N, C-alpha and C positions, 0 to 999 in steps of 0.2 A: 520526419517522423511524427505521426499523429498520435496523440495520447489521450487515452479515456481515464480520467480519475474517478474512480467509483467511491464516492464520499460515504461513509456510513457512520455517522453520529446521531445517537438518539435525541439529542438536544443541542444542536448546532448553536443555538441562539444563546445559549448558556457556555458555551466553549469559548476560551479566549485562544488557545492555541489552534486547534483544529480549524476555528474560523478563520485565523490569520494565515494559515497554510492554504486553506480553501481560496482566500481572497488573492493570495499570490498566484496559484494556480490559474484561477479565472483571467488573471492579467497577463497570462503566458501565451504566446501565439502557438497554434496548433494543439491547444490543450482544451479538451472539453471536460469540464467537471459535472458529473451526474451524482446529485444527492439522493440517495436511495431514500431516505426517510421522508424528504420532501416530495418524491415521485410517487411513494406508496405509503400514504398515512394510514390505510386500511391494512397495510403489510401484505398484501396480494399482488405479487410480483407478476409482472407479464414477461413470461419467457420469452416469447418471439421477439419483443421490443428489445429486450436485454441482449439476446442474441446477435440482432441486428446491430446494436452498438458495438458489440465486441468484433463483428466482422468490419466495421467501418474505421477501425483503428489499428495501430501498428504495436502500440504498447498499452498495457493496462496497469494502473497504479490503484491499488487497494489502499485507500486512506481511512484510518479508523483510530480511535484510542484503544489502547490495550486492555482488553477485559478478562480478567482472570486467566491470564496466559493464552487469550484467543480473541475473538472478534465479536463485536456486538450482535445480538441475534438477528437482526435482519440481513446483515452481511452473510452470517451462517446459512440463513434460508437460501440467499441468492446463490452461494456457492452449491448448494445441494441441488437447486432446482434448473439453474441456468447452465451449470457445466455438466449438462446430461449425457448419457450413453448415446451414441450415435452423432453427436455434435461436438463434443470436446473430448472424447476418448471411445476406444473401441475400434473395431476393424474399419468402420466407415466413419469414425468421429475424429476427422483431420481439420476441422474448421479453424482451429487456433494454432496449428503448426506454424513455427518460425515467428510467431509474435513473442513479444516480450512481457513477463508478468514481474511485477515489483510491488512490493510493500512500503507504504509510509505510515509509521505508526507513532503515537506518543505515549509516554508513561508518566504518571504523577511522580514516581519515585526517581531518585537520582540514579546515575548510571552504576554508581558503586553497588547499589541494591541487587544488581543483575551480575553477579560474579560469584564463583564458587565459595568465597568467604561471605558473600552478602545474603541479605534476607530472602532473595529469591533464588539462589543457588546457581542459576545459569545466565548466560549472557542472552539478550533478547534475540539475537541472531540464531542462537540454538532452539530457543522456543519458537521461532516462526519456520523451522524445518519443514512443517506440513506443507508450507507454500511452495517450497523447494519441490517436495515430491508432487504436488499439483501440477506444477510447471512441467515437471518431468512427464506424468502421466498424460498431459495434454500436448505434448510436444513443443511447448513454449520455452523459452530461454528465461532463466531465474535472474534477475538483477539483483545487485547488493540492496539490502533494505535501507530505508532512511528512517532513521530514529530520531526522536525529540525526546530527551529525557528531562525528568525534574520540572515538569510543567508548572506545578504549584508555585514554584520559587522563581520562574523566569522573570527578569526585569523586563520593562518595555524595550529596550535596546537589545537585549538578548533574543527577545522574541522577533524583533525585526531582522536580526541577523539569521535566525533559524528560517524565517519566511523567505529572506533571500537566497539562502542555501537550497531551499526546496525549489525555488523559481530557477535557480541554476542548474539543479539536477534535471528539471524537466526540460530544460533548454539543452541538455546534454554536456553540460560543464560542470566539472566537479574540481575543487581545489583544496580538499579536506580529507585526511585520513578517516577511513571508515571505523567504526566501532570495534573494539578488540585490537585496535592497532594494525590490521590488515590493510593493505594498499586498497583505497577505494576504486570500484569499477567505473568506467565511464557509464553514463545513463544508458541503459539498454544493453549493456555488456554482460555477460554470464558471469556469476560469482565463480572465481576460481576454486577448484577443487581443494581440499586439504584444508 
């Protein structure tokens, strides 16, 4: 399985966690890391180029820091422009059918902040449901999200463990329960309903 990691961090040079994850991804066979902010410093996305990248890969991983329960602005523009009618959805928009969509995100807050009794009220998995809907609309399979919580507090050893967990996910190997206690799906496996 070939994987396209669409990396969207507005200041990757200042990022400790997303930079480590991107480095782990770059060192993984059959994974192409595509840094949107480096590719488009003027924020003008080449839709044709991006669609060709999508067509050339079996799995698409959207990697980003969680911004106000959403994505950084350039990734939002990428989603709006690249996943257009007639290409990604609609009666003739079947180009992505059968591919896998997965999210890899980081949060500054600890996991317990994303809980009904926590500051953010909802688990990250629930806050990412629009990506599940996007996968459904585009005929893609939605894989279990990968989340690293508490990035501000991670020790070097913990960060290395998270980078290794990401690398293993990209290789299709998982050995850790998913967030919220649900069994983790194999990389590329659809998230179980319920």
